[in-house]
N, C-alpha and C positions, 0 to 999 in steps of 0.2 A: 526768655523771661519766665520766671516761675510765679506761682500763685500762692505763696506763703501767706498764712493768715486768713485764707478764704475757706469757709466751711460750707455746709450744705445750704443752698439757697432756700429760704423759707419766708412766708409772709410775715410782716412785722406789725401790721395795724388791723384791728377789727374795724367794721364799718363805723361804730360809735366813736372809736379813736380817730378815724379819718375825719368825721364831722367836727370833732373838737379841734383837730390839728389844722384843717384847711378851711373850716367855716364855710363861707359863701362860695369858696372855690372847690368844695369837696367833690362836686359832680364833675368838674373839669379834671380833677385828679383821678377819679374813678374811670373816666373815659380813657385817659392816657394809660393808666395802670392796666386796665383790662386788655387793651390792644397789645401792650408790651407782653403781658403774661401769655396771651394766646399765641403770640409769635415766637416765644422762647422755646428752644428745643435742645435736646442733647445730641451732640455730634460724636458718634462712635469712632469716626476716622481719626480724630485728634483728641478724643477723650476729654471733652469740654462742654460747657453750657454756653449758649450764645443766643442772640435775638435777631434772626434774619428779618427783613422788612415785612414779609408776608409769607404765610405758609404755601400759598399757591405758587409764588415765585420759586420757592425751594423745590416744589414738586416739578415745575417746568424744567429745572436744572438738575433733576435727579439727585438731589442732595441739597445741603445748605448752599446759599449764596449770600455773601455779605457785600454791601456797598459801603464805600469809605465814609462819607459824611453822614449817611444814614445811621451807621453803627456807632459812630462817636456820639451822635445826638441821642441814640438809644441809651448809651452809658450815662449821659447827663440826666435824662429823664428818670432812669432807674434810681439815680442817687437820692431822689426824694423819698424812696421807700425801702431801698435795699442796697446797702454798700457793696455787698459781695457781687451782685449781678451787675452793678455799675462797673466794677473793676474787671469782671470777666469779659464784658463787651469791649471795654477799652483795650484790654490785652488781645482779644480775639482779632480785631482788625489791625492793630499795630503789629502783631506777630506775623501778619501776611506781607510785611514789607519785602521788597525785592532785594537782590544782592546789592543793587546800587543805592538802596536806602529809600526808595520811593514806596509810600503806602499806596497800593493800587486802587483804581476806580472800583474794581470788583475782584472778589476772590471766591472761588467755589470749590466744592468737593473734587477729589481726584487731582488736586494741585493745579487746577485751572485758575488763571488770573490774568488781568490786563497789564502785561509787562510794558506796554507802550505808553501808558498814561496814568496819571493820578486823578485826583478830584479836589474840590475846594479844601484848602488846608485849615481845618477847624480842630484838629486833634489837640494841639497845645492849649487852645482856649478851653476845651472841655476838661482836660487834665488839670489845668489850673483851678477850675471850679471844683473838681473833686478834691484837690488839695485844700482849698479854702473850706470845704464842707467837713472833711474828715481828718485832715492833718496827719495822714499816714506817710511818714517820710520814706518808708520802705517802698511804697508804691511809686513815689516820684523817682527814687533811685533806680527802680527797675525799668520804668517806661521812658524817662526823659532822654537817654542816649539815642534811642531810635527816632524820637521826635526832632532832636537836633540834626541828626543825619538827614532826615526828610527835609527840614528847612534848608539845609545845604544843597540838597538835590534841586529844589526849586531855584535857589540862587544860581546854581551852575547851569541849569537847563532851561529855564523859563524867563530869562531876562532879555529885554531888547537893548540895543546900544544906548538908548536914552535913560536906562535905569528903571523903566516901568516893566511890569510883568505881563506875560501873554500866555495863552494856552497852547498846548502842543500835543503831538503824538509821535512817538519814536518807533520806527519799524523794528520788529523782532521776529525771530523764527519760532513759531509755536512749538511747545514741547508736547502737546497732547493732540494737536490737529483738530481740536474742537472748534466748531464754527464761531462761537462767541469770542475765541482768541484770534481768529484769522480774518474777521470782517471789519473793515474800516479802521485799519491801523496805518500809521504813517501818512495820514491825509487829513483834509479839513474836517471831515465828519468825526474822525477820531479825536481831533482837538476840541470839537464841539462837545463830544462825550466827556472829555476831561473837565470841561466847565461845569458839568452836571446839568446843563440847560440844553438838552439834546437838540431841540429844534427852535431855539430862540431866534427871533428876527434880528437880534443884535449881530448875529453871525452869518446872515445871508450875504452871499456875493462877496466874500472876502478872499484874499490871496493866502496861499499856504506855501511856505518855503520848504521844498522837499530836502534841501541841503541841510538847513538848520532844524528842520522838522517842527516848525513853529507857525502858528496862526499869526499873520502880520497885522496885529491889532494891539495897541496899548490898552489894556483892560483895567478899567477903574476898579471893578469888583475884585479881581485877583490881587491887584496892587494893594487895595485896602485890607483884604484878608491877610496878605503877607505881612503888612505892618502889624496887625494884631497878633499874628503868629510869633513875630519877633518879640513883641512886648511881653507876651505870656511866657515865652521861653526864657526871657531875661529873668523874670520873677522865679521861674522854676530853677534856673541856674543858680540864683542866689540862695534858694532853699538848700541846694546841694553844696554851696560854698565854692562853686566853680567860676572863678573870676575870669578865666580865659574865655569860656563860652560867653559869659555876660558881655565882655568887651567886643568879641566878634559880632554878636547879635546887636549890640548897640550901634556899631558901625553900619550894619545892614539896615537897621531901623532908620537911622538918620538919612542914609542914601536914598532909601525908598520913599520916605516922606518928602524929601526934596524933589524926587522924580514925579510924585503924584501932583505936586503943585503945577506942573506943566500941563496938566489935563483940565485945568479950570477954563471954562468957556464963558467969558463975561457977557456975551450976547444972550446965551441961554440960561445964565445964572446957575450952572451946575457943572460938576466935574464930569467930563464926557470921554467915552472911548475915542481913540484916535487911530485912523488908518495909518499904518507904518509905511505904506507905499506912497500914498497921495499926501499925507500930512493933514487930511481933512478930519474934523470932528464928526462923530456919528450923532445924528439927531434921534436915534432910538433910545428912549429913556426907560430904564428898568429899575426895580428896587436895588439892583446891584450897583447902580451909580451912587447910591447912598452909603455904600460901604466905605466911601471916602471919609466918612465921619469917624472911622477908626483912627484916623490921623488926628493928633491933638493940635496940629497946626491950622486946622480949618477955623477961620475966624468966626466970631459971633455974627458978624454982618452976613457972611456967606451962609451960615446956618439958617438965618432968618429968611434969606432969599430963597434957598432951596425948600424951606418949609412952606412958605406962602405960595410959591409957584408950582410945587410938585407934591410934597408930602400931604398937605392939608387941602389940596385943590381937588375937588371931586371930578374935575375934567381930566385929571392926570392920574395920580396914584391914590388920592384920598377918597373921602366919602364914607358911606356906610360899610362898604365891603373893601377892605384894605388887605394887601396891596396887590393889585394885578401884576403879573409877571412882565407885562409891557404896558406902557402908559395908555390910557384910554384914547388919547389923541392919535395914537399910532394906528395905521390901517390894519396891522396884524392883530390888533386887539379883538376885532370882530371874529377872528378864526375860532377863539375859545378852544384851542386845541393844544393841550399839554402846556408847554412854556410860551405859547402865543396867546397870552391874555388870562389864563387861569391863575388863581391865587394858590400860592405854594407855602405851606407852613415853615420850611427852612428859610425862605426869603424873609418872611415876617419876623422870624426869630433873629436872624442876623442883623436886620435893620434895627430891631428893638435894642439889641446890644450896642449897635453903633450909636444910636441916639443916647444911650446911657453914658457913653464916654463923655458927652457934653452936657449931661443932665437936662436933656430937652423933655421935661416932664409933660408938657401939654401934648406933644406928639406921642410920647410913650403911652400916655393914658388913652389917647384915641386909638392907637394901634392895638393895645391890650383889649379894649372894649370890643373892637371889631372882631379880633381873633376869637375871643371867648364866644361871642354870638354866633359866629360861623361854625365853630366846633359843636356847641351844645344844641344847635338846631337839628343837625343831622343825627347827633347822639340821642336826643330825646325822641325824635320821630322814627328813626330806623336802627338805632344802636350801631351806627356806622362811625368809623374814624377814617376819613378819606385821605388818599394820597395828595389830592388837589381839589380845589373848589372853583365854582364859577366866579369869574370876575364881574359878572353882570348882576346876579342875584344871590351869590354866596352859597348856592346849592352844591352838594357833592355828587348827588345822583344825576343821571342824564348824560354823562360823558362816557365815551367809549373807553377811554384809558385813564380811569381814576379808580384804583383799587379801593375797595370799601372798608378794608381793615388793615391799613398800612401804618406802621407805628409812628412815623414822624408827623402824622396828622396830630398826634398828641402835643406837639410843640405849641399849638395854638392855646392849649390849656396851660402849658408850662409858662408861656409869656404872661398870661393872666395871673398865675400864682406868683410869679416873680415881681410883677407890677404891684400886687397887693403888699408884698414884703417891702418894696421900695416906698410905697405910701406910708406904711407903718414907720419906717425908718425916718422919713421926713417929719412925721407928726411928733416923733419923740425928740427931735433935735430942738 
């Protein structure tokens, strides 16, 4: 892919202009912008500008390291202030796709990358937002073929016989011999890394099929994200006038929405992960269960059941500090260790987008208000934008593994800014 139309990256707004443009959300925008700016670097190896998650992470890996969903989210956040940097980040991670068409979990300098696994498929959703914002057809033409190939890779490699999707990790022979390429591949931990939720209790004590190289769990989160990926790619295909792709993707969308319906558990009133060996539902509830809302087939009755029992319930995922990465009623919540109870900005954002599919404004407002408060507290007190935050008191500091200037922390402000726009749209109708 080339970068035609992209000039030198430069700031576009003065502080006064930011105040006028973002109003009460100007400080949320500044926190997000400052963190992105600090972590943006020049990569001499491939002669490009990109935004790794954190400068320390790049230092640890002796050069840049990009993570898949992190970098797509960076592109989306950059779009509020700089079109060029948004596009550069979208290209940077998409261009790391493997020969099979998989956008990898990570890609680092010296051609190191995770050829065994991908990560949550959010690229098409981000690219569709960049199209809606800028309407540059050349950008869609350049990047969509790779996204379609990636969608096809998930379809061919991460589906279970019942049509739901699961995580996996395919064994490969390292080209560099680097430890990061050779550790936990072709096993359950590798599949957990593909989920992006490295130590989530949802994936404790599961079976991994070494023959198919899949985690044997029908995953609501991945199934919901794949539905959204298909829907966004259908829109992008229509921008390109590619009816063949649109037809293929519509078939995949319909099949996957049908499969998702089999994961509704009427006893627990939520779509739940299901063990592919025992057939039993998992009672570990996470924000990823709410990605079911990317399906337009979720009835209003079920929306209200999930809202009352989980989203707005302070004993589960609701309350002042939303959304913990595992429900408060789960024994793993007390661990407050990484994906075991901490609040993660990408989870909040993906749930907010899922709620938006069904225009669940009450829940969207609550999530946006909580996200904004969590971000600005640490920003005001310490000038920190954290990787994750406490599910107990919303603090970023005090955890062993929460980087203090990690750019996807800015998603908490992005949610608040987008919710303000949603509010304005409603008031004008």
